[in-house]
C-alpha positions in Angstrom: 49.0 -6.4 -8.1 52.4 -7.7 -7.0 54.6 -9.9 -9.7 52.5 -12.9 -8.8 49.1 -11.4 -9.4 48.0 -11.1 -5.9 46.2 -8.1 -5.2 48.1 -6.3 -2.3 46.1 -3.1 -2.1 42.8 -1.6 -3.4 40.5 1.3 -2.6 37.0 0.5 -1.3 34.9 -0.2 -4.5 37.9 -2.3 -6.1 38.1 -4.2 -2.8 34.3 -4.8 -2.7 34.3 -6.1 -6.5 37.4 -8.5 -5.5 35.2 -9.7 -2.4 32.2 -10.4 -4.7 34.5 -12.2 -7.2 35.6 -14.6 -4.6 38.9 -13.2 -3.6 40.5 -10.7 -1.1 43.4 -8.8 -0.3 46.5 -10.9 -0.5 44.7 -13.3 -2.9 44.9 -13.5 -6.6 43.1 -10.7 -8.5 39.8 -12.5 -8.9 38.0 -10.4 -11.6 39.2 -12.0 -14.9 38.3 -8.9 -17.1 41.1 -6.9 -14.9 43.7 -9.9 -14.3 43.8 -10.2 -18.1 44.7 -6.6 -18.6 47.2 -6.5 -15.9 48.7 -9.9 -17.3 49.2 -8.5 -20.8 50.5 -5.1 -19.5 53.3 -7.0 -17.5 53.9 -9.5 -20.5 54.4 -6.7 -23.0 56.2 -4.4 -20.5 54.1 -1.4 -21.7 51.4 0.7 -20.1 47.7 -0.3 -21.6 44.5 1.3 -21.5 41.4 -1.0 -21.9 37.7 -1.1 -21.5 36.5 -4.1 -19.2 32.9 -5.3 -18.8 32.3 -6.9 -15.1 29.4 -7.1 -12.9 28.2 -7.0 -9.1 25.5 -8.7 -7.6 23.2 -5.8 -8.5 24.8 -3.7 -11.5 26.6 -4.4 -14.7 30.0 -2.5 -14.7 31.6 -0.6 -17.8 35.2 0.2 -16.7 38.0 1.8 -18.4 41.2 0.3 -16.8 44.8 1.6 -17.0 47.7 -0.8 -16.3 51.2 0.3 -15.4 53.6 -2.6 -15.3 56.7 -2.1 -13.1 59.5 -4.6 -11.6 57.1 -5.2 -8.6 54.2 -5.9 -10.3 51.3 -3.9 -11.9 49.3 -0.8 -10.8 45.7 -0.7 -12.1 43.8 2.5 -12.3 40.1 2.6 -12.9 39.7 5.7 -15.1 36.1 5.4 -15.7 33.7 3.3 -13.4 30.0 3.3 -14.8 27.1 1.1 -13.2 24.2 0.4 -15.4 21.1 -1.5 -14.2 21.8 -5.5 -15.1 20.7 -6.8 -18.3 18.0 -9.5 -18.4 20.1 -12.8 -18.3 19.0 -15.2 -20.9 19.9 -18.5 -19.2 17.4 -20.9 -18.5 16.9 -21.9 -14.9 14.2 -23.8 -13.5 13.9 -23.3 -9.9 14.2 -26.3 -7.4 13.2 -27.3 -3.8 14.9 -26.2 -1.0 17.2 -28.9 0.1 15.1 -30.1 3.0 12.1 -30.5 1.0 14.0 -31.9 -1.9 16.1 -34.6 0.2 12.9 -36.1 1.7 12.1 -38.2 -1.4 15.3 -38.7 -2.7 17.5 -41.9 -3.1 20.6 -40.1 -3.6 21.6 -36.4 -2.9 24.6 -34.9 -4.7 26.5 -31.6 -4.8 27.0 -29.0 -7.7 30.0 -31.4 -8.6 27.9 -34.6 -8.8 29.6 -35.9 -5.6 27.4 -38.0 -3.1 26.0 -36.4 -0.1 23.7 -38.8 1.0 22.6 -42.4 0.2 20.6 -45.1 1.9 22.5 -48.1 3.4 20.2 -50.3 1.2 20.9 -48.5 -1.9 24.6 -48.3 -1.3 24.7 -52.1 -0.9 22.7 -52.5 -4.1 25.6 -50.3 -6.0 28.1 -52.7 -4.6 29.5 -50.5 -1.5 28.7 -48.9 1.9 27.5 -45.7 2.6 30.8 -44.5 4.1 32.6 -45.7 0.6 30.0 -44.0 -1.7 29.8 -40.8 0.2 32.0 -38.0 -1.1 32.8 -40.0 -4.0 31.7 -38.8 -7.7 28.1 -40.1 -8.5 29.7 -41.8 -11.8 32.0 -44.1 -9.6 28.9 -46.0 -8.9 26.7 -45.2 -11.8 28.0 -45.2 -15.7 26.0 -42.4 -17.6 24.7 -43.8 -20.7 24.0 -41.6 -23.8 21.1 -41.9 -25.7 20.8 -43.1 -29.3 21.6 -39.3 -30.3 24.4 -39.2 -28.2 23.2 -36.9 -25.5 22.9 -37.1 -21.6 20.0 -35.0 -20.1 22.0 -34.8 -17.1 24.7 -32.7 -18.7 22.2 -29.9 -19.6 20.9 -29.8 -16.1 24.4 -29.5 -14.6 25.0 -26.5 -17.1 22.0 -24.7 -16.6 21.1 -25.7 -12.9 17.5 -27.2 -13.9 15.5 -30.4 -13.2 15.9 -33.2 -15.6 14.6 -36.8 -16.1 15.2 -39.9 -18.3 19.1 -40.0 -17.9 20.2 -43.7 -18.5 22.7 -45.2 -16.0 24.3 -48.4 -15.6 25.2 -50.0 -12.0 28.6 -50.4 -12.4 28.4 -53.2 -9.7 25.9 -55.8 -11.6 25.3 -54.0 -15.0 21.6 -53.2 -14.5 20.3 -50.4 -16.5 18.2 -47.6 -14.6 16.6 -44.3 -15.2 17.9 -41.4 -13.2 16.1 -38.1 -12.8 16.7 -35.0 -10.7 15.5 -31.8 -9.0 18.1 -29.1 -8.2 18.6 -28.6 -4.3 18.7 -24.9 -3.0 20.4 -23.6 0.1 18.5 -21.4 2.4 19.9 -18.2 0.7 18.4 -19.5 -2.5 22.2 -20.8 -3.8 22.3 -23.9 -6.1 23.3 -26.8 -3.9 23.4 -29.7 -6.1 20.6 -32.5 -6.9 18.0 -34.6 -5.2 18.3 -37.8 -7.3 16.0 -40.7 -8.0 16.3 -43.8 -9.5 13.5 -46.2 -11.3 13.6 -49.6 -12.8 14.8 -50.6 -16.4 15.8 -48.0 -18.7 13.8 -47.3 -21.7 15.0 -45.5 -24.7 14.2 -41.6 -24.3 13.3 -39.4 -27.4 14.2 -35.9 -28.2 16.8 -35.3 -25.0 17.8 -31.7 -24.3 21.3 -30.4 -25.9 24.0 -30.0 -23.4 23.6 -26.2 -24.0 20.3 -24.6 -25.2 20.0 -22.3 -28.1 19.7 -19.1 -26.0 23.2 -19.9 -24.4 24.4 -21.1 -27.5 23.6 -17.7 -29.3 24.4 -15.7 -26.5 28.0 -17.0 -26.8 28.6 -17.2 -30.5 28.3 -13.3 -31.2 31.0 -12.2 -29.1 33.4 -15.0 -29.8 32.5 -14.0 -33.8 33.4 -10.5 -33.3 36.8 -11.4 -31.1 37.7 -13.6 -34.0 37.2 -11.1 -36.7 38.9 -8.1 -35.0 41.7 -10.2 -34.2 42.2 -11.5 -37.6 41.8 -7.9 -38.9 44.6 -6.9 -36.4 46.8 -9.6 -37.2 46.7 -8.8 -41.1 47.7 -5.4 -40.4 44.7 -4.0 -42.0 44.7 -0.7 -40.3 48.5 -0.1 -41.3 51.8 -1.0 -39.8 51.8 -2.9 -36.6 54.8 -4.4 -34.5 55.2 -8.0 -35.5 54.9 -9.2 -31.8 51.4 -7.5 -31.7 50.4 -9.0 -35.0 51.5 -12.3 -33.6 49.4 -11.7 -30.2 46.3 -11.0 -32.2 46.9 -14.1 -34.6 46.9 -16.4 -31.1 43.9 -14.6 -30.1 42.0 -15.4 -33.5 43.3 -19.0 -33.3 42.0 -19.3 -29.8 38.4 -17.9 -30.4 38.1 -20.4 -33.4 39.0 -23.1 -31.2 36.6 -21.9 -28.6 33.7 -21.8 -31.3 34.3 -25.5 -32.0 34.3 -26.5 -28.3 30.7 -24.5 -28.2 29.8 -26.6 -31.3 30.7 -29.8 -29.7 28.5 -28.8 -26.6 25.7 -28.2 -28.5 23.1 -30.1 -31.1 24.6 -33.3 -32.5 27.0 -32.7 -35.3 27.4 -34.6 -38.5 31.1 -36.3 -38.6 33.3 -34.3 -40.8 34.5 -35.4 -44.2 38.1 -36.6 -43.9 40.8 -34.3 -45.7 44.6 -34.2 -45.8 46.0 -32.2 -42.8 49.5 -32.1 -41.6 49.3 -33.5 -38.0 52.8 -32.0 -37.1 51.7 -28.7 -37.8 48.5 -28.9 -36.0 50.7 -30.1 -32.9 52.7 -26.9 -33.1 49.5 -24.8 -33.2 47.8 -26.6 -30.4 51.0 -26.1 -28.2 50.8 -22.5 -29.1 47.4 -22.2 -27.7 48.2 -23.7 -24.4 51.5 -21.6 -24.1 50.0 -19.1 -21.8 48.7 -22.0 -19.7 52.2 -23.5 -19.7 53.9 -20.5 -18.5 51.8 -19.6 -15.6 52.1 -23.6 -14.7 56.1 -23.4 -14.9 55.9 -26.3 -17.5 58.3 -26.3 -20.8 57.3 -28.1 -24.1 59.5 -30.4 -26.0 58.0 -31.1 -29.6 60.0 -33.8 -31.5 59.6 -35.8 -34.6 59.1 -35.5 -38.3 58.4 -31.9 -39.6 55.5 -33.1 -41.6 53.0 -35.9 -40.8 50.5 -36.1 -43.4 47.2 -37.8 -42.1 43.5 -37.9 -43.1 41.0 -36.3 -40.8 39.3 -32.8 -39.7 42.0 -30.2 -38.7 39.5 -28.5 -36.2 38.7 -31.7 -34.5 42.5 -32.7 -34.2 43.3 -29.2 -32.7 40.7 -29.5 -30.3 41.9 -33.0 -29.1 45.6 -31.9 -28.8 44.6 -28.9 -27.1 42.8 -31.1 -24.6 45.4 -33.6 -24.4 48.3 -31.1 -23.9 46.2 -29.0 -21.5 45.7 -32.0 -19.2 49.2 -32.6 -19.4 50.2 -29.2 -18.4 47.6 -29.2 -15.4 48.9 -32.6 -14.1 52.6 -31.6 -14.5 54.7 -30.4 -11.5 56.4 -27.0 -11.9 59.6 -27.1 -13.6 58.4 -30.4 -15.6 58.7 -30.8 -19.5 55.5 -32.3 -21.3 56.7 -33.9 -24.3 54.7 -33.8 -27.7 56.3 -36.6 -29.9 55.0 -37.3 -33.6 55.6 -40.7 -35.2 54.9 -42.4 -38.6 54.1 -46.1 -38.9 51.2 -48.0 -40.6 49.3 -44.8 -39.2 50.3 -41.8 -38.1 50.4 -40.6 -34.3 50.9 -38.0 -31.7 51.8 -38.9 -28.3 51.6 -36.5 -25.3 53.5 -37.3 -22.3 53.8 -35.8 -18.8 55.4 -36.4 -15.4 52.3 -36.1 -13.4 50.7 -38.4 -10.6 49.8 -41.0 -13.2 46.3 -43.2 -13.6 45.7 -46.1 -11.8 44.8 -49.0 -14.3 41.4 -49.5 -13.1 40.6 -45.7 -13.9 42.2 -45.7 -17.7 39.0 -46.6 -19.3 36.6 -44.8 -17.1 38.5 -41.3 -17.9 37.2 -41.5 -21.4 33.4 -41.3 -19.8 31.8 -38.1 -19.8 32.0 -36.4 -16.3 34.7 -38.6 -15.4 38.2 -37.4 -14.2 41.2 -39.4 -12.8 41.4 -36.9 -9.8 38.4 -34.6 -9.6 39.4 -31.0 -9.9 37.2 -27.8 -9.3 38.4 -26.3 -13.0 37.0 -29.3 -15.1 33.8 -31.1 -15.8 35.5 -34.3 -17.2 34.2 -33.8 -20.6 37.7 -33.1 -22.6 38.8 -36.8 -23.1 35.1 -37.9 -23.8 34.8 -35.5 -26.6 38.3 -36.1 -27.9 38.2 -39.9 -28.2 34.5 -39.4 -30.0 36.3 -37.0 -32.7 39.3 -39.4 -33.0 37.2 -42.4 -33.6 34.9 -40.2 -36.1 38.0 -39.8 -38.0 38.7 -43.5 -38.2 41.5 -43.3 -35.4 41.6 -43.6 -31.7 43.1 -42.2 -28.4 44.7 -44.7 -26.1 46.7 -44.3 -22.7 49.8 -46.0 -21.1 50.1 -44.9 -17.6 50.7 -46.1 -14.1 50.6 -44.3 -10.4 53.5 -41.9 -9.9 54.9 -42.5 -13.7 53.0 -40.1 -15.6 50.7 -40.6 -18.5 51.1 -41.0 -22.3 48.1 -40.3 -24.3 48.3 -41.1 -27.9 46.1 -39.8 -30.8 46.3 -42.5 -33.8 44.9 -41.1 -37.2 45.0 -43.0 -41.0 47.8 -42.2 -42.8 47.4 -39.8 -45.9 
């Protein structure tokens, strides 16, 4: 790999693995397990040997990888390459129809990102637009997704597990009419997931017992390895096995903090949680912790942080929920900032306490400033997001007696402010 992380040469086996992961020679190393080892060796400036688990289309791979950093990049040696039959996957996937069959009875077809592929002239008119205006746009530009009384969205679980769904309440943005949306997965000729064939029915009725965003099998599959990562990282950071360089202990503490945050994200996507009891927290300290969790992302994007305000900011809330909110806000600011920019994190005290995250990105039009807080919505659709972060963040803020607001204009960046009751 060169210094920018691009794979410059590879033996045939590694080249095939890179291609199956969606990359090629001259592209960024697309196997995340190998890229993480290479990145760590480069950051530390030392040789590393690590186990890596990966997979091809027909085998699970148990690899032992050695990374040697240099001024020109990193040399990776796969010292052990063991192939095993693939383990049975526990994801729940319901087969769909081939695209031709599915489309024949559909009111709308959408791709895997829920962007409209096909819609009739008549339905487009009812939704307040033309076929040309609606095609290629996110489905949620025309139909607002409405949660059930339990706060769930059937379509969300369907997208995550690529299965059929029904009973999704929606509201036409053009006239406010409530409808019921159902969908069947569309399959390409090679069997790959190709989006949904969607059908709309009359006035929506309340639905009972909607499916969770992530089913129990998927939840349990993720929780165990995250628990192991967190426990081992905490043991290393506490130097339980003897003396350890302070920077290594710091890396382990960061890993443990990131694992705890990931568990909180997983909880927010599964069964409905009870609002946490408010407690006294230090909002300024949590802002520093959240900034640390996004630091690697910021370094890769060439973005700096400027944290300013009182050193302590007592508030009432839930520490884990606040950390998740701030990671979402700061991470969004980093993603939308140009290289060389600075994301400002401003702490303030008044009738309540607040943290404002300000960036120099492209800004948000006034018409989109409410929509971005709805699930599946983004100001600028991206391939690396699902449009859930702001919706979850605002829900958490309001559960704690606070709120999130935004100030922005096209070309002038954005300022997201989290406010909580003062302690």
